[in-house]
N, CA, C and O atoms as a Tripos MOL2 file, in Angstrom:
@<TRIPOS>MOLECULE
protein
  264   263    66     0     0
PROTEIN
NO_CHARGES

@<TRIPOS>ATOM
      1 N           0.5020   74.3790   -6.3880 N.3       1 MET1
      2 CA          0.4160   73.2170   -5.5390 C.3       1 MET1
      3 C          -0.2290   73.6410   -4.2230 C.2       1 MET1
      4 O           0.1430   74.6540   -3.6310 O.2       1 MET1
      5 N          -1.1860   72.8610   -3.7860 N.am      2 THR2
      6 CA         -1.8810   73.1510   -2.5440 C.3       2 THR2
      7 C          -1.4030   72.2090   -1.4390 C.2       2 THR2
      8 O          -0.8750   71.1360   -1.7300 O.2       2 THR2
      9 N          -1.5820   72.5950   -0.1880 N.am      3 PRO3
     10 CA         -1.2020   71.6920    0.9020 C.3       3 PRO3
     11 C          -1.9450   70.3570    0.8300 C.2       3 PRO3
     12 O          -1.4130   69.3300    1.2510 O.2       3 PRO3
     13 N          -3.1590   70.3650    0.3040 N.am      4 TYR4
     14 CA         -3.9480   69.1410    0.1940 C.3       4 TYR4
     15 C          -3.2920   68.1300   -0.7540 C.2       4 TYR4
     16 O          -3.4630   66.9230   -0.5800 O.2       4 TYR4
     17 N          -2.5450   68.6070   -1.7520 N.am      5 SER5
     18 CA         -1.9380   67.7050   -2.7340 C.3       5 SER5
     19 C          -0.5940   67.1260   -2.2760 C.2       5 SER5
     20 O          -0.0910   66.1940   -2.9030 O.2       5 SER5
     21 N          -0.0070   67.6510   -1.2070 N.am      6 VAL6
     22 CA          1.3180   67.1930   -0.7530 C.3       6 VAL6
     23 C           1.3370   65.7040   -0.3860 C.2       6 VAL6
     24 O           2.2390   65.0010   -0.8410 O.2       6 VAL6
     25 N           0.3850   65.1770    0.4190 N.am      7 PRO7
     26 CA          0.4400   63.7390    0.7260 C.3       7 PRO7
     27 C           0.3710   62.8540   -0.5240 C.2       7 PRO7
     28 O           1.0700   61.8430   -0.6000 O.2       7 PRO7
     29 N          -0.4570   63.2170   -1.4960 N.am      8 GLY8
     30 CA         -0.5470   62.4380   -2.7360 C.3       8 GLY8
     31 C           0.7370   62.4760   -3.5290 C.2       8 GLY8
     32 O           1.1360   61.4690   -4.1140 O.2       8 GLY8
     33 N           1.3950   63.6320   -3.5590 N.am      9 LEU9
     34 CA          2.6750   63.7350   -4.2610 C.3       9 LEU9
     35 C           3.7500   62.9040   -3.5590 C.2       9 LEU9
     36 O           4.5590   62.2470   -4.2150 O.2       9 LEU9
     37 N           3.7550   62.9340   -2.2320 N.am     10 LEU10
     38 CA          4.7300   62.1230   -1.4930 C.3      10 LEU10
     39 C           4.4920   60.6360   -1.7110 C.2      10 LEU10
     40 O           5.4460   59.8710   -1.8510 O.2      10 LEU10
     41 N           3.2120   60.2130   -1.7400 N.am     11 ARG11
     42 CA          2.9220   58.8010   -2.0270 C.3      11 ARG11
     43 C           3.4410   58.4270   -3.4100 C.2      11 ARG11
     44 O           3.9930   57.3420   -3.5900 O.2      11 ARG11
     45 N           3.2710   59.3150   -4.3890 N.am     12 ALA12
     46 CA          3.7320   59.0310   -5.7520 C.3      12 ALA12
     47 C           5.2520   58.9060   -5.7960 C.2      12 ALA12
     48 O           5.7820   58.0200   -6.4660 O.2      12 ALA12
     49 N           5.9480   59.7770   -5.0970 N.am     13 VAL13
     50 CA          7.4130   59.7640   -5.1140 C.3      13 VAL13
     51 C           7.9650   58.5620   -4.3650 C.2      13 VAL13
     52 O           8.9180   57.9310   -4.8220 O.2      13 VAL13
     53 N           7.3750   58.2390   -3.2160 N.am     14 LEU14
     54 CA          7.9210   57.1750   -2.3790 C.3      14 LEU14
     55 C           7.5570   55.7790   -2.8600 C.2      14 LEU14
     56 O           8.2360   54.8210   -2.4920 O.2      14 LEU14
     57 N           6.5100   55.6240   -3.6700 N.am     15 THR15
     58 CA          6.1260   54.3010   -4.1360 C.3      15 THR15
     59 C           6.4940   54.0650   -5.5960 C.2      15 THR15
     60 O           6.4450   52.9270   -6.0640 O.2      15 THR15
     61 N           6.8550   55.0980   -6.3080 N.am     16 GLY16
     62 CA          7.1770   54.9580   -7.7230 C.3      16 GLY16
     63 C           8.6290   54.5840   -7.9360 C.2      16 GLY16
     64 O           9.3790   54.4110   -6.9760 O.2      16 GLY16
     65 N           9.0280   54.4600   -9.1930 N.am     17 PRO17
     66 CA         10.4380   54.1570   -9.4860 C.3      17 PRO17
     67 C          11.3400   55.2980   -9.0270 C.2      17 PRO17
     68 O          10.9620   56.4670   -9.1000 O.2      17 PRO17
     69 N          12.5020   54.9590   -8.5660 N.am     18 GLN18
     70 CA         13.4380   55.9320   -8.0180 C.3      18 GLN18
     71 C          14.4760   56.3420   -9.0670 C.2      18 GLN18
     72 O          15.6750   56.1990   -8.8300 O.2      18 GLN18
     73 N          14.0400   56.8380  -10.2000 N.am     19 LEU19
     74 CA         14.9470   57.2490  -11.2710 C.3      19 LEU19
     75 C          14.9250   58.7700  -11.4030 C.2      19 LEU19
     76 O          13.8730   59.3550  -11.6600 O.2      19 LEU19
     77 N          16.0630   59.4010  -11.2310 N.am     20 TYR20
     78 CA         16.1770   60.8580  -11.3090 C.3      20 TYR20
     79 C          17.3900   61.2010  -12.1670 C.2      20 TYR20
     80 O          18.3910   60.4850  -12.1510 O.2      20 TYR20
     81 N          17.3000   62.2840  -12.9040 N.am     21 SER21
     82 CA         18.4470   62.7140  -13.7070 C.3      21 SER21
     83 C          19.5120   63.2950  -12.7770 C.2      21 SER21
     84 O          19.2070   63.7250  -11.6650 O.2      21 SER21
     85 N          20.7380   63.3030  -13.2320 N.am     22 SER22
     86 CA         21.8360   63.7950  -12.3950 C.3      22 SER22
     87 C          21.6830   65.2800  -12.0860 C.2      22 SER22
     88 O          22.2130   65.7510  -11.0790 O.2      22 SER22
     89 N          20.9760   66.0250  -12.9230 N.am     23 SER23
     90 CA         20.7840   67.4500  -12.6450 C.3      23 SER23
     91 C          19.7780   67.6740  -11.5140 C.2      23 SER23
     92 O          19.7250   68.7650  -10.9470 O.2      23 SER23
     93 N          18.9720   66.6460  -11.1770 N.am     24 ASP24
     94 CA         17.9870   66.7690  -10.0960 C.3      24 ASP24
     95 C          18.5050   66.2330   -8.7760 C.2      24 ASP24
     96 O          17.8140   66.3290   -7.7620 O.2      24 ASP24
     97 N          19.7090   65.6700   -8.7640 N.am     25 VAL25
     98 CA         20.2690   65.0870   -7.5430 C.3      25 VAL25
     99 C          21.5010   65.8880   -7.1460 C.2      25 VAL25
    100 O          22.3890   66.1440   -7.9600 O.2      25 VAL25
    101 N          21.5310   66.2720   -5.8860 N.am     26 GLY26
    102 CA         22.6790   67.0140   -5.3810 C.3      26 GLY26
    103 C          22.9560   66.6140   -3.9490 C.2      26 GLY26
    104 O          22.3840   65.6500   -3.4410 O.2      26 GLY26
    105 N          23.8400   67.3630   -3.2980 N.am     27 GLU27
    106 CA         24.1700   67.0860   -1.9130 C.3      27 GLU27
    107 C          24.2420   68.4080   -1.1670 C.2      27 GLU27
    108 O          24.8690   69.3660   -1.6200 O.2      27 GLU27
    109 N          23.5820   68.4360   -0.0060 N.am     28 VAL28
    110 CA         23.5750   69.6280    0.8330 C.3      28 VAL28
    111 C          23.8840   69.2000    2.2610 C.2      28 VAL28
    112 O          23.1840   68.3550    2.8190 O.2      28 VAL28
    113 N          24.9150   69.7670    2.8510 N.am     29 LEU29
    114 CA         25.3300   69.4570    4.2100 C.3      29 LEU29
    115 C          25.4780   67.9510    4.4330 C.2      29 LEU29
    116 O          25.1190   67.4440    5.4950 O.2      29 LEU29
    117 N          26.0010   67.2420    3.4470 N.am     30 GLY30
    118 CA         26.2490   65.8190    3.5630 C.3      30 GLY30
    119 C          25.0230   64.9390    3.3550 C.2      30 GLY30
    120 O          25.1070   63.7210    3.5110 O.2      30 GLY30
    121 N          23.8780   65.5400    3.0020 N.am     31 MET31
    122 CA         22.6570   64.7660    2.7690 C.3      31 MET31
    123 C          22.2650   64.8550    1.3030 C.2      31 MET31
    124 O          22.4400   65.8960    0.6690 O.2      31 MET31
    125 N          21.7440   63.7790    0.7750 N.am     32 ARG32
    126 CA         21.3070   63.7550   -0.6160 C.3      32 ARG32
    127 C          20.0560   64.6090   -0.7820 C.2      32 ARG32
    128 O          19.1140   64.4980    0.0020 O.2      32 ARG32
    129 N          20.0480   65.4550   -1.7950 N.am     33 LEU33
    130 CA         18.9140   66.3130   -2.1110 C.3      33 LEU33
    131 C          18.4000   65.9380   -3.4950 C.2      33 LEU33
    132 O          19.1560   65.9220   -4.4670 O.2      33 LEU33
    133 N          17.1140   65.6390   -3.5740 N.am     34 ILE34
    134 CA         16.4890   65.3180   -4.8580 C.3      34 ILE34
    135 C          15.4490   66.3860   -5.1350 C.2      34 ILE34
    136 O          14.5110   66.5650   -4.3590 O.2      34 ILE34
    137 N          15.6150   67.0890   -6.2330 N.am     35 ARG35
    138 CA         14.6660   68.1330   -6.6100 C.3      35 ARG35
    139 C          13.4750   67.4930   -7.3160 C.2      35 ARG35
    140 O          13.6290   66.8220   -8.3370 O.2      35 ARG35
    141 N          12.2950   67.7100   -6.7610 N.am     36 LEU36
    142 CA         11.0730   67.1670   -7.3610 C.3      36 LEU36
    143 C          10.4120   68.2330   -8.2080 C.2      36 LEU36
    144 O          10.5370   69.4260   -7.9290 O.2      36 LEU36
    145 N           9.7230   67.8130   -9.2220 N.am     37 ARG37
    146 CA          8.9810   68.7240  -10.0870 C.3      37 ARG37
    147 C           7.4970   68.3810   -9.9450 C.2      37 ARG37
    148 O           6.9790   67.5500  -10.6910 O.2      37 ARG37
    149 N           6.7970   69.0300   -8.9710 N.am     38 PRO38
    150 CA          5.4100   68.6650   -8.6890 C.3      38 PRO38
    151 C           4.4660   68.8730   -9.8710 C.2      38 PRO38
    152 O           3.4360   68.2050   -9.9590 O.2      38 PRO38
    153 N           4.8010   69.7850  -10.7770 N.am     39 ASP39
    154 CA          3.9310   70.0000  -11.9370 C.3      39 ASP39
    155 C           3.9960   68.8280  -12.9210 C.2      39 ASP39
    156 O           3.1190   68.6970  -13.7750 O.2      39 ASP39
    157 N           5.0160   67.9770  -12.8150 N.am     40 GLU40
    158 CA          5.1580   66.8130  -13.6990 C.3      40 GLU40
    159 C           4.6950   65.5170  -13.0420 C.2      40 GLU40
    160 O           4.6590   64.4750  -13.6970 O.2      40 GLU40
    161 N           4.3380   65.5650  -11.7440 N.am     41 LEU41
    162 CA          3.9240   64.3730  -11.0150 C.3      41 LEU41
    163 C           2.4050   64.2900  -10.9310 C.2      41 LEU41
    164 O           1.7260   65.3130  -10.8490 O.2      41 LEU41
    165 N           1.8810   63.0840  -10.9510 N.am     42 THR42
    166 CA          0.4600   62.8590  -10.7280 C.3      42 THR42
    167 C           0.3120   62.2890   -9.3220 C.2      42 THR42
    168 O           0.8500   61.2220   -9.0270 O.2      42 THR42
    169 N          -0.4220   63.0010   -8.4410 N.am     43 PRO43
    170 CA         -0.5680   62.5070   -7.0700 C.3      43 PRO43
    171 C          -1.2870   61.1580   -7.0330 C.2      43 PRO43
    172 O          -2.2540   60.9380   -7.7630 O.2      43 PRO43
    173 N          -0.8020   60.2590   -6.1750 N.am     44 ASP44
    174 CA         -1.4720   58.9810   -5.9580 C.3      44 ASP44
    175 C          -2.6860   59.2170   -5.0730 C.2      44 ASP44
    176 O          -2.6300   60.0480   -4.1670 O.2      44 ASP44
    177 N          -3.7810   58.5040   -5.3140 N.am     45 PRO45
    178 CA         -4.9610   58.6710   -4.4630 C.3      45 PRO45
    179 C          -4.7100   58.1170   -3.0680 C.2      45 PRO45
    180 O          -3.8550   57.2540   -2.8700 O.2      45 PRO45
    181 N          -5.4630   58.6240   -2.1140 N.am     46 GLU46
    182 CA         -5.3360   58.1560   -0.7400 C.3      46 GLU46
    183 C          -5.8820   56.7350   -0.6320 C.2      46 GLU46
    184 O          -6.9550   56.4480   -1.1610 O.2      46 GLU46
    185 N          -5.1600   55.8420    0.0440 N.am     47 PRO47
    186 CA         -5.6490   54.4620    0.1750 C.3      47 PRO47
    187 C          -6.8870   54.4090    1.0710 C.2      47 PRO47
    188 O          -7.1700   55.3480    1.8150 O.2      47 PRO47
    189 N          -7.6110   53.3100    0.9880 N.am     48 GLU48
    190 CA         -8.8480   53.1510    1.7510 C.3      48 GLU48
    191 C          -8.6120   53.2740    3.2550 C.2      48 GLU48
    192 O          -9.4460   53.8360    3.9660 O.2      48 GLU48
    193 N          -7.4890   52.7570    3.7460 N.am     49 GLN49
    194 CA         -7.1930   52.8360    5.1770 C.3      49 GLN49
    195 C          -7.0410   54.2940    5.6240 C.2      49 GLN49
    196 O          -7.4600   54.6570    6.7230 O.2      49 GLN49
    197 N          -6.4470   55.1160    4.7740 N.am     50 GLY50
    198 CA         -6.2780   56.5270    5.1070 C.3      50 GLY50
    199 C          -7.6020   57.2580    5.1650 C.2      50 GLY50
    200 O          -7.8120   58.1070    6.0320 O.2      50 GLY50
    201 N          -8.4980   56.9310    4.2430 N.am     51 ARG51
    202 CA         -9.8270   57.5500    4.2560 C.3      51 ARG51
    203 C         -10.6050   57.1080    5.4890 C.2      51 ARG51
    204 O         -11.3180   57.9090    6.0920 O.2      51 ARG51
    205 N         -10.4740   55.8390    5.8660 N.am     52 ALA52
    206 CA        -11.1620   55.3370    7.0540 C.3      52 ALA52
    207 C         -10.6410   56.0470    8.2980 C.2      52 ALA52
    208 O         -11.4290   56.3960    9.1770 O.2      52 ALA52
    209 N          -9.3510   56.2640    8.3920 N.am     53 LEU53
    210 CA         -8.7740   56.9690    9.5270 C.3      53 LEU53
    211 C          -9.2990   58.3980    9.6050 C.2      53 LEU53
    212 O          -9.5780   58.8980   10.6940 O.2      53 LEU53
    213 N          -9.4360   59.0580    8.4550 N.am     54 THR54
    214 CA         -9.9710   60.4150    8.4190 C.3      54 THR54
    215 C         -11.4030   60.4470    8.9480 C.2      54 THR54
    216 O         -11.7700   61.3550    9.6930 O.2      54 THR54
    217 N         -12.2050   59.4650    8.5680 N.am     55 VAL55
    218 CA        -13.5930   59.3990    9.0400 C.3      55 VAL55
    219 C         -13.6360   59.1770   10.5450 C.2      55 VAL55
    220 O         -14.4040   59.8390   11.2430 O.2      55 VAL55
    221 N         -12.8260   58.2600   11.0530 N.am     56 VAL56
    222 CA        -12.8010   57.9890   12.4910 C.3      56 VAL56
    223 C         -12.3630   59.2330   13.2590 C.2      56 VAL56
    224 O         -12.9280   59.5440   14.3080 O.2      56 VAL56
    225 N         -11.3640   59.9430   12.7470 N.am     57 GLN57
    226 CA        -10.9080   61.1630   13.4220 C.3      57 GLN57
    227 C         -11.9950   62.2280   13.3970 C.2      57 GLN57
    228 O         -12.1730   62.9500   14.3780 O.2      57 GLN57
    229 N         -12.7270   62.3380   12.2870 N.am     58 ALA58
    230 CA        -13.8080   63.3180   12.1990 C.3      58 ALA58
    231 C         -14.9400   62.9700   13.1620 C.2      58 ALA58
    232 O         -15.5250   63.8590   13.7790 O.2      58 ALA58
    233 N         -15.2500   61.6810   13.2930 N.am     59 LEU59
    234 CA        -16.3130   61.2590   14.2040 C.3      59 LEU59
    235 C         -15.9370   61.4700   15.6640 C.2      59 LEU59
    236 O         -16.7990   61.7340   16.5020 O.2      59 LEU59
    237 N         -14.6520   61.3520   15.9650 N.am     60 SER60
    238 CA        -14.2290   61.5730   17.3410 C.3      60 SER60
    239 C         -14.3310   63.0600   17.6810 C.2      60 SER60
    240 O         -14.4210   63.4320   18.8520 O.2      60 SER60
    241 N         -14.3160   63.8990   16.6570 N.am     61 GLY61
    242 CA        -14.6380   65.3090   16.7840 C.3      61 GLY61
    243 C         -13.6560   66.1400   17.5760 C.2      61 GLY61
    244 O         -12.8000   65.6240   18.2950 O.2      61 GLY61
    245 N         -13.8050   67.4350   17.4220 N.am     62 PRO62
    246 CA        -12.9340   68.3620   18.1490 C.3      62 PRO62
    247 C         -13.4040   68.5880   19.5910 C.2      62 PRO62
    248 O         -12.6930   69.2110   20.3800 O.2      62 PRO62
    249 N         -14.6030   68.0840   19.9420 N.am     63 GLY63
    250 CA        -15.1290   68.2700   21.2930 C.3      63 GLY63
    251 C         -14.3490   67.5000   22.3170 C.2      63 GLY63
    252 O         -13.6670   66.5250   22.0030 O.2      63 GLY63
    253 N         -14.4570   67.9500   23.5490 N.am     64 ARG64
    254 CA        -13.7380   67.2710   24.6460 C.3      64 ARG64
    255 C         -14.7450   66.7430   25.6390 C.2      64 ARG64
    256 O         -15.6890   67.4380   26.0170 O.2      64 ARG64
    257 N         -14.5400   65.5210   26.0550 N.am     65 ASP65
    258 CA        -15.3710   64.9440   27.1110 C.3      65 ASP65
    259 C         -14.7690   65.2800   28.4540 C.2      65 ASP65
    260 O         -13.5620   65.1550   28.6620 O.2      65 ASP65
    261 N         -15.6300   65.7090   29.3670 N.am     66 ARG66
    262 CA        -15.1080   66.0470   30.7030 C.3      66 ARG66
    263 C         -15.6910   65.1490   31.7250 C.2      66 ARG66
    264 O         -15.3770   65.2730   32.9080 O.2      66 ARG66
@<TRIPOS>BOND
     1     1     2 1
     2     2     3 1
     3     3     4 2
     4     3     5 am
     5     5     6 1
     6     6     7 1
     7     7     8 2
     8     7     9 am
     9     9    10 1
    10    10    11 1
    11    11    12 2
    12    11    13 am
    13    13    14 1
    14    14    15 1
    15    15    16 2
    16    15    17 am
    17    17    18 1
    18    18    19 1
    19    19    20 2
    20    19    21 am
    21    21    22 1
    22    22    23 1
    23    23    24 2
    24    23    25 am
    25    25    26 1
    26    26    27 1
    27    27    28 2
    28    27    29 am
    29    29    30 1
    30    30    31 1
    31    31    32 2
    32    31    33 am
    33    33    34 1
    34    34    35 1
    35    35    36 2
    36    35    37 am
    37    37    38 1
    38    38    39 1
    39    39    40 2
    40    39    41 am
    41    41    42 1
    42    42    43 1
    43    43    44 2
    44    43    45 am
    45    45    46 1
    46    46    47 1
    47    47    48 2
    48    47    49 am
    49    49    50 1
    50    50    51 1
    51    51    52 2
    52    51    53 am
    53    53    54 1
    54    54    55 1
    55    55    56 2
    56    55    57 am
    57    57    58 1
    58    58    59 1
    59    59    60 2
    60    59    61 am
    61    61    62 1
    62    62    63 1
    63    63    64 2
    64    63    65 am
    65    65    66 1
    66    66    67 1
    67    67    68 2
    68    67    69 am
    69    69    70 1
    70    70    71 1
    71    71    72 2
    72    71    73 am
    73    73    74 1
    74    74    75 1
    75    75    76 2
    76    75    77 am
    77    77    78 1
    78    78    79 1
    79    79    80 2
    80    79    81 am
    81    81    82 1
    82    82    83 1
    83    83    84 2
    84    83    85 am
    85    85    86 1
    86    86    87 1
    87    87    88 2
    88    87    89 am
    89    89    90 1
    90    90    91 1
    91    91    92 2
    92    91    93 am
    93    93    94 1
    94    94    95 1
    95    95    96 2
    96    95    97 am
    97    97    98 1
    98    98    99 1
    99    99   100 2
   100    99   101 am
   101   101   102 1
   102   102   103 1
   103   103   104 2
   104   103   105 am
   105   105   106 1
   106   106   107 1
   107   107   108 2
   108   107   109 am
   109   109   110 1
   110   110   111 1
   111   111   112 2
   112   111   113 am
   113   113   114 1
   114   114   115 1
   115   115   116 2
   116   115   117 am
   117   117   118 1
   118   118   119 1
   119   119   120 2
   120   119   121 am
   121   121   122 1
   122   122   123 1
   123   123   124 2
   124   123   125 am
   125   125   126 1
   126   126   127 1
   127   127   128 2
   128   127   129 am
   129   129   130 1
   130   130   131 1
   131   131   132 2
   132   131   133 am
   133   133   134 1
   134   134   135 1
   135   135   136 2
   136   135   137 am
   137   137   138 1
   138   138   139 1
   139   139   140 2
   140   139   141 am
   141   141   142 1
   142   142   143 1
   143   143   144 2
   144   143   145 am
   145   145   146 1
   146   146   147 1
   147   147   148 2
   148   147   149 am
   149   149   150 1
   150   150   151 1
   151   151   152 2
   152   151   153 am
   153   153   154 1
   154   154   155 1
   155   155   156 2
   156   155   157 am
   157   157   158 1
   158   158   159 1
   159   159   160 2
   160   159   161 am
   161   161   162 1
   162   162   163 1
   163   163   164 2
   164   163   165 am
   165   165   166 1
   166   166   167 1
   167   167   168 2
   168   167   169 am
   169   169   170 1
   170   170   171 1
   171   171   172 2
   172   171   173 am
   173   173   174 1
   174   174   175 1
   175   175   176 2
   176   175   177 am
   177   177   178 1
   178   178   179 1
   179   179   180 2
   180   179   181 am
   181   181   182 1
   182   182   183 1
   183   183   184 2
   184   183   185 am
   185   185   186 1
   186   186   187 1
   187   187   188 2
   188   187   189 am
   189   189   190 1
   190   190   191 1
   191   191   192 2
   192   191   193 am
   193   193   194 1
   194   194   195 1
   195   195   196 2
   196   195   197 am
   197   197   198 1
   198   198   199 1
   199   199   200 2
   200   199   201 am
   201   201   202 1
   202   202   203 1
   203   203   204 2
   204   203   205 am
   205   205   206 1
   206   206   207 1
   207   207   208 2
   208   207   209 am
   209   209   210 1
   210   210   211 1
   211   211   212 2
   212   211   213 am
   213   213   214 1
   214   214   215 1
   215   215   216 2
   216   215   217 am
   217   217   218 1
   218   218   219 1
   219   219   220 2
   220   219   221 am
   221   221   222 1
   222   222   223 1
   223   223   224 2
   224   223   225 am
   225   225   226 1
   226   226   227 1
   227   227   228 2
   228   227   229 am
   229   229   230 1
   230   230   231 1
   231   231   232 2
   232   231   233 am
   233   233   234 1
   234   234   235 1
   235   235   236 2
   236   235   237 am
   237   237   238 1
   238   238   239 1
   239   239   240 2
   240   239   241 am
   241   241   242 1
   242   242   243 1
   243   243   244 2
   244   243   245 am
   245   245   246 1
   246   246   247 1
   247   247   248 2
   248   247   249 am
   249   249   250 1
   250   250   251 1
   251   251   252 2
   252   251   253 am
   253   253   254 1
   254   254   255 1
   255   255   256 2
   256   255   257 am
   257   257   258 1
   258   258   259 1
   259   259   260 2
   260   259   261 am
   261   261   262 1
   262   262   263 1
   263   263   264 2
@<TRIPOS>SUBSTRUCTURE
     1 MET1         2 RESIDUE 1 A MET
     2 THR2         6 RESIDUE 1 A THR
     3 PRO3        10 RESIDUE 1 A PRO
     4 TYR4        14 RESIDUE 1 A TYR
     5 SER5        18 RESIDUE 1 A SER
     6 VAL6        22 RESIDUE 1 A VAL
     7 PRO7        26 RESIDUE 1 A PRO
     8 GLY8        30 RESIDUE 1 A GLY
     9 LEU9        34 RESIDUE 1 A LEU
    10 LEU10       38 RESIDUE 1 A LEU
    11 ARG11       42 RESIDUE 1 A ARG
    12 ALA12       46 RESIDUE 1 A ALA
    13 VAL13       50 RESIDUE 1 A VAL
    14 LEU14       54 RESIDUE 1 A LEU
    15 THR15       58 RESIDUE 1 A THR
    16 GLY16       62 RESIDUE 1 A GLY
    17 PRO17       66 RESIDUE 1 A PRO
    18 GLN18       70 RESIDUE 1 A GLN
    19 LEU19       74 RESIDUE 1 A LEU
    20 TYR20       78 RESIDUE 1 A TYR
    21 SER21       82 RESIDUE 1 A SER
    22 SER22       86 RESIDUE 1 A SER
    23 SER23       90 RESIDUE 1 A SER
    24 ASP24       94 RESIDUE 1 A ASP
    25 VAL25       98 RESIDUE 1 A VAL
    26 GLY26      102 RESIDUE 1 A GLY
    27 GLU27      106 RESIDUE 1 A GLU
    28 VAL28      110 RESIDUE 1 A VAL
    29 LEU29      114 RESIDUE 1 A LEU
    30 GLY30      118 RESIDUE 1 A GLY
    31 MET31      122 RESIDUE 1 A MET
    32 ARG32      126 RESIDUE 1 A ARG
    33 LEU33      130 RESIDUE 1 A LEU
    34 ILE34      134 RESIDUE 1 A ILE
    35 ARG35      138 RESIDUE 1 A ARG
    36 LEU36      142 RESIDUE 1 A LEU
    37 ARG37      146 RESIDUE 1 A ARG
    38 PRO38      150 RESIDUE 1 A PRO
    39 ASP39      154 RESIDUE 1 A ASP
    40 GLU40      158 RESIDUE 1 A GLU
    41 LEU41      162 RESIDUE 1 A LEU
    42 THR42      166 RESIDUE 1 A THR
    43 PRO43      170 RESIDUE 1 A PRO
    44 ASP44      174 RESIDUE 1 A ASP
    45 PRO45      178 RESIDUE 1 A PRO
    46 GLU46      182 RESIDUE 1 A GLU
    47 PRO47      186 RESIDUE 1 A PRO
    48 GLU48      190 RESIDUE 1 A GLU
    49 GLN49      194 RESIDUE 1 A GLN
    50 GLY50      198 RESIDUE 1 A GLY
    51 ARG51      202 RESIDUE 1 A ARG
    52 ALA52      206 RESIDUE 1 A ALA
    53 LEU53      210 RESIDUE 1 A LEU
    54 THR54      214 RESIDUE 1 A THR
    55 VAL55      218 RESIDUE 1 A VAL
    56 VAL56      222 RESIDUE 1 A VAL
    57 GLN57      226 RESIDUE 1 A GLN
    58 ALA58      230 RESIDUE 1 A ALA
    59 LEU59      234 RESIDUE 1 A LEU
    60 SER60      238 RESIDUE 1 A SER
    61 GLY61      242 RESIDUE 1 A GLY
    62 PRO62      246 RESIDUE 1 A PRO
    63 GLY63      250 RESIDUE 1 A GLY
    64 ARG64      254 RESIDUE 1 A ARG
    65 ASP65      258 RESIDUE 1 A ASP
    66 ARG66      262 RESIDUE 1 A ARG
């Protein structure tokens, strides 16, 4: 898994059905922990708005105006 694939995997998990087996759900320090299996997930593509934001950020560039 590469850092580039993390946003797509998160989109897939957060927008898909929320069904997990009991062996993948646990509790740590009072918070629910869900173990994901990234090799079994298909990343969702980036929406058009996200691509547009990337282009605008690239055009604004790393340069600084003084």
